[in-house]
N, C-alpha and C positions, 0 to 999 in steps of 0.2 A: 853423440860426442862423448869421448872418454872423460872421466873426472880428472885425469892428469894431462889433458890436451894442452892446457895453458903452459905447463912445464915443458912439454915437448916442443911447442912453438917457441918458447923462450930459448931453449937450447939451439934450435935451428937458426933463430935470428942472431944469436951470439956468434956462432960459427967457429968457436975455438976448437982446436984439436982435442984438448982435454979441459974439462971444466969441473971443479970441485965446488959443490954447493952445500952449505950448512942446512940442517933441518929447518932452522929459522928462516933462511932465505927462500927455501922451497915453500914454506908456509905463506910467506909474503906473495909468492908467485901464484900459488893455487888457491889460497884463501882458507886452508884448513891444515891441521897437523897431518903429516904423513903417517900412514898406518900399515898394518900387515898386508892389506890389499895391494900395496905397491908391488909386492913380489909377483902378483898375478899380472899387473898392468905393465911391468917394466919392459916386456917384449915389444910393446907398442912404440918405444923409442926408436926402434929400427926403421919405422915408416918415416921418421923425421931425420934419419941419417946418423943416429947415435945408438950406442949400446951402454947399458949400465955396467960400470966397473965395480969398484969396491964400495960396499955399504958398511960404514963404520958406526956401529951402535954406541961404542965407547966415546968416540970423538964427535958423534952426531953430524956426519956429513956423508954425501954420496958423490962418487967420482963418475963422470960421464965421459965416454971416449967417442970421438967421431969415427964413423965406420969408413972403410975405404970406398972411394967412389968408383 
C-alpha cells in the first residue's frame, strides 16, 4: 500500500474534474505532512483516474485533474 493511497482514494471518491487541495487538507487526509517524496509518488494518482497538476509551494496547495476516461 502506498503512503499516499488515502489521498488517491479521496480524489477518486470526490470525482471532481479539477480539485485544489491545500497542504493542510492533504495532511488531514493522509495523516502526515506532504514531503518531497510526493514527487516520486505522484504518478500513482493515474491508477485512480487523476494526474497531479500545479504544485504551488508559495500558496501551499496542489491541483489535481481528472484524466480522460
